[in-house]
Every structure is written in structure tokens, then in C-alpha cells.
TORKOL-4160 file (C-alpha; in steps of 0.2 Angstrom, whole numbers, padded with zeros to 4 digits, m for minus):
148
<pt num="1" X="m0431" Y="m0229" Z="1075"/>
<pt num="2" X="m0422" Y="m0236" Z="1088"/>
<pt num="3" X="m0435" Y="m0247" Z="1093"/>
<pt num="4" X="m0436" Y="m0254" Z="1075"/>
<pt num="5" X="m0418" Y="m0257" Z="1074"/>
<pt num="6" X="m0419" Y="m0266" Z="1090"/>
<pt num="7" X="m0433" Y="m0277" Z="1086"/>
<pt num="8" X="m0424" Y="m0282" Z="1069"/>
<pt num="9" X="m0407" Y="m0284" Z="1079"/>
<pt num="10" X="m0395" Y="m0270" Z="1073"/>
<pt num="11" X="m0396" Y="m0260" Z="1089"/>
<pt num="12" X="m0394" Y="m0267" Z="1109"/>
<pt num="13" X="m0391" Y="m0257" Z="1125"/>
<pt num="14" X="m0373" Y="m0260" Z="1120"/>
<pt num="15" X="m0375" Y="m0247" Z="1107"/>
<pt num="16" X="m0382" Y="m0235" Z="1119"/>
<pt num="17" X="m0366" Y="m0225" Z="1122"/>
<pt num="18" X="m0363" Y="m0223" Z="1103"/>
<pt num="19" X="m0383" Y="m0218" Z="1100"/>
<pt num="20" X="m0381" Y="m0204" Z="1115"/>
<pt num="21" X="m0366" Y="m0195" Z="1105"/>
<pt num="22" X="m0374" Y="m0197" Z="1090"/>
<pt num="23" X="m0389" Y="m0186" Z="1097"/>
<pt num="24" X="m0377" Y="m0174" Z="1105"/>
<pt num="25" X="m0367" Y="m0172" Z="1091"/>
<pt num="26" X="m0376" Y="m0175" Z="1074"/>
<pt num="27" X="m0393" Y="m0175" Z="1078"/>
<pt num="28" X="m0390" Y="m0158" Z="1088"/>
<pt num="29" X="m0381" Y="m0150" Z="1074"/>
<pt num="30" X="m0391" Y="m0154" Z="1060"/>
<pt num="31" X="m0407" Y="m0148" Z="1068"/>
<pt num="32" X="m0398" Y="m0130" Z="1068"/>
<pt num="33" X="m0393" Y="m0134" Z="1051"/>
<pt num="34" X="m0411" Y="m0137" Z="1044"/>
<pt num="35" X="m0411" Y="m0118" Z="1036"/>
<pt num="36" X="m0398" Y="m0127" Z="1024"/>
<pt num="37" X="m0409" Y="m0138" Z="1014"/>
<pt num="38" X="m0419" Y="m0124" Z="1005"/>
<pt num="39" X="m0402" Y="m0113" Z="1000"/>
<pt num="40" X="m0391" Y="m0128" Z="0997"/>
<pt num="41" X="m0394" Y="m0139" Z="0981"/>
<pt num="42" X="m0384" Y="m0154" Z="0987"/>
<pt num="43" X="m0388" Y="m0153" Z="1006"/>
<pt num="44" X="m0393" Y="m0172" Z="1007"/>
<pt num="45" X="m0379" Y="m0178" Z="0995"/>
<pt num="46" X="m0367" Y="m0169" Z="1007"/>
<pt num="47" X="m0375" Y="m0176" Z="1023"/>
<pt num="48" X="m0375" Y="m0193" Z="1015"/>
<pt num="49" X="m0355" Y="m0191" Z="1011"/>
<pt num="50" X="m0353" Y="m0187" Z="1027"/>
<pt num="51" X="m0362" Y="m0200" Z="1035"/>
<pt num="52" X="m0353" Y="m0216" Z="1025"/>
<pt num="53" X="m0338" Y="m0206" Z="1020"/>
<pt num="54" X="m0319" Y="m0210" Z="1025"/>
<pt num="55" X="m0318" Y="m0199" Z="1041"/>
<pt num="56" X="m0334" Y="m0210" Z="1049"/>
<pt num="57" X="m0322" Y="m0224" Z="1046"/>
<pt num="58" X="m0307" Y="m0218" Z="1053"/>
<pt num="59" X="m0317" Y="m0213" Z="1067"/>
<pt num="60" X="m0324" Y="m0229" Z="1070"/>
<pt num="61" X="m0306" Y="m0239" Z="1069"/>
<pt num="62" X="m0300" Y="m0225" Z="1081"/>
<pt num="63" X="m0313" Y="m0229" Z="1093"/>
<pt num="64" X="m0311" Y="m0249" Z="1091"/>
<pt num="65" X="m0296" Y="m0249" Z="1104"/>
<pt num="66" X="m0290" Y="m0237" Z="1117"/>
<pt num="67" X="m0275" Y="m0236" Z="1129"/>
<pt num="68" X="m0277" Y="m0239" Z="1148"/>
<pt num="69" X="m0288" Y="m0226" Z="1157"/>
<pt num="70" X="m0273" Y="m0218" Z="1166"/>
<pt num="71" X="m0265" Y="m0213" Z="1149"/>
<pt num="72" X="m0280" Y="m0207" Z="1141"/>
<pt num="73" X="m0282" Y="m0197" Z="1158"/>
<pt num="74" X="m0266" Y="m0189" Z="1153"/>
<pt num="75" X="m0267" Y="m0188" Z="1134"/>
<pt num="76" X="m0285" Y="m0180" Z="1130"/>
<pt num="77" X="m0282" Y="m0165" Z="1142"/>
<pt num="78" X="m0265" Y="m0162" Z="1134"/>
<pt num="79" X="m0273" Y="m0165" Z="1116"/>
<pt num="80" X="m0287" Y="m0151" Z="1120"/>
<pt num="81" X="m0275" Y="m0140" Z="1127"/>
<pt num="82" X="m0264" Y="m0141" Z="1112"/>
<pt num="83" X="m0281" Y="m0139" Z="1101"/>
<pt num="84" X="m0286" Y="m0123" Z="1110"/>
<pt num="85" X="m0268" Y="m0117" Z="1110"/>
<pt num="86" X="m0268" Y="m0119" Z="1090"/>
<pt num="87" X="m0284" Y="m0110" Z="1089"/>
<pt num="88" X="m0279" Y="m0096" Z="1098"/>
<pt num="89" X="m0263" Y="m0096" Z="1089"/>
<pt num="90" X="m0271" Y="m0094" Z="1073"/>
<pt num="91" X="m0280" Y="m0078" Z="1079"/>
<pt num="92" X="m0266" Y="m0067" Z="1076"/>
<pt num="93" X="m0252" Y="m0067" Z="1060"/>
<pt num="94" X="m0238" Y="m0066" Z="1073"/>
<pt num="95" X="m0242" Y="m0082" Z="1081"/>
<pt num="96" X="m0248" Y="m0091" Z="1066"/>
<pt num="97" X="m0231" Y="m0100" Z="1066"/>
<pt num="98" X="m0234" Y="m0108" Z="1082"/>
<pt num="99" X="m0252" Y="m0114" Z="1079"/>
<pt num="100" X="m0246" Y="m0123" Z="1063"/>
<pt num="101" X="m0232" Y="m0132" Z="1074"/>
<pt num="102" X="m0246" Y="m0135" Z="1086"/>
<pt num="103" X="m0255" Y="m0143" Z="1072"/>
<pt num="104" X="m0240" Y="m0156" Z="1067"/>
<pt num="105" X="m0239" Y="m0161" Z="1086"/>
<pt num="106" X="m0258" Y="m0164" Z="1085"/>
<pt num="107" X="m0256" Y="m0174" Z="1069"/>
<pt num="108" X="m0242" Y="m0185" Z="1076"/>
<pt num="109" X="m0254" Y="m0189" Z="1092"/>
<pt num="110" X="m0268" Y="m0194" Z="1080"/>
<pt num="111" X="m0257" Y="m0203" Z="1069"/>
<pt num="112" X="m0249" Y="m0212" Z="1085"/>
<pt num="113" X="m0267" Y="m0217" Z="1091"/>
<pt num="114" X="m0274" Y="m0222" Z="1074"/>
<pt num="115" X="m0258" Y="m0235" Z="1071"/>
<pt num="116" X="m0260" Y="m0240" Z="1088"/>
<pt num="117" X="m0280" Y="m0244" Z="1087"/>
<pt num="118" X="m0276" Y="m0252" Z="1069"/>
<pt num="119" X="m0263" Y="m0264" Z="1074"/>
<pt num="120" X="m0272" Y="m0269" Z="1092"/>
<pt num="121" X="m0287" Y="m0272" Z="1079"/>
<pt num="122" X="m0277" Y="m0282" Z="1067"/>
<pt num="123" X="m0268" Y="m0293" Z="1079"/>
<pt num="124" X="m0286" Y="m0299" Z="1088"/>
<pt num="125" X="m0297" Y="m0301" Z="1072"/>
<pt num="126" X="m0310" Y="m0312" Z="1081"/>
<pt num="127" X="m0314" Y="m0297" Z="1094"/>
<pt num="128" X="m0312" Y="m0285" Z="1080"/>
<pt num="129" X="m0323" Y="m0292" Z="1066"/>
<pt num="130" X="m0337" Y="m0295" Z="1078"/>
<pt num="131" X="m0356" Y="m0294" Z="1076"/>
<pt num="132" X="m0356" Y="m0281" Z="1091"/>
<pt num="133" X="m0343" Y="m0268" Z="1082"/>
<pt num="134" X="m0352" Y="m0271" Z="1066"/>
<pt num="135" X="m0368" Y="m0264" Z="1075"/>
<pt num="136" X="m0357" Y="m0251" Z="1083"/>
<pt num="137" X="m0351" Y="m0246" Z="1064"/>
<pt num="138" X="m0370" Y="m0247" Z="1058"/>
<pt num="139" X="m0377" Y="m0238" Z="1074"/>
<pt num="140" X="m0372" Y="m0219" Z="1069"/>
<pt num="141" X="m0374" Y="m0223" Z="1049"/>
<pt num="142" X="m0393" Y="m0230" Z="1051"/>
<pt num="143" X="m0398" Y="m0217" Z="1064"/>
<pt num="144" X="m0392" Y="m0204" Z="1053"/>
<pt num="145" X="m0401" Y="m0211" Z="1038"/>
<pt num="146" X="m0417" Y="m0212" Z="1048"/>
<pt num="147" X="m0415" Y="m0193" Z="1054"/>
<pt num="148" X="m0415" Y="m0186" Z="1036"/>
């Protein structure tokens, strides 16, 4: 598929990172969910919704812009730690409130990150609305459809 996408001009080596992330996440997980095809009447419909849904668009917007390496080097471990704390906190009844509070803090992080990415993207439309970004958006969608 990638060779075909390359030949028609919707894939380039600039999309290699996105392709590798897609293989590690979507393709790998989907292989282990093949048993659901027979048992779920709406398996393909749900896969299509997931592929072109709102979360895919929001993820794309989040990934359009990033902070400096130093800031992301600090933020990501903190978010990972808080995420792990939230999961552990939800394992016991007496710590569920702490887990809910941590989820709110994580939600604020995500909203701030999204707002930053959206604002920077809108302020530089010539960079945001480019062919490279369009192919970056379409790469996982096309790969997912070809994988189905």
C-alpha cells in the first residue's frame, strides 16, 4: 500500500514517523482484534468511525504544533506519572476521589496543550494548511482503510 500511496503522491518519507506509529498502535492492536470480526455485527462500521472520527482530528490538531524539547521533556514524564497515578488510584474505593482529581489535572493539561496547538496553527495558516500537513492527516486514514 505504501508504495502505491508513494506513487500517487500522498505518501513521502516525511510520513515515515506517522506510518511507524500507525503500525505500532493501530495495525498491531487490530491484528489481535480479528476475532471480533465474526462476533461483532458492526465491527467495520466502528472501525470506520474510529478512523475518521473526532478523536482522529483532535489528535492531528494536538500534534500539529509542539512545545520546545525542554518543555516536552518535563511535561511528558509528569503526564505519564499522573496517568499512572490515576489508574492506580481507581483500583481502590478509598482512593477514587484522588483519581478523579488527577484526571481533572490531566484534562487541564490536555486542554492547555490543545489550545496552544490550535492557536499557533491558526496564527500560521500557510504552514498549517499545507500539502505536507494534509498528507500527515491522510496517512493514518488511508493506511487504516487499506488495512481493513
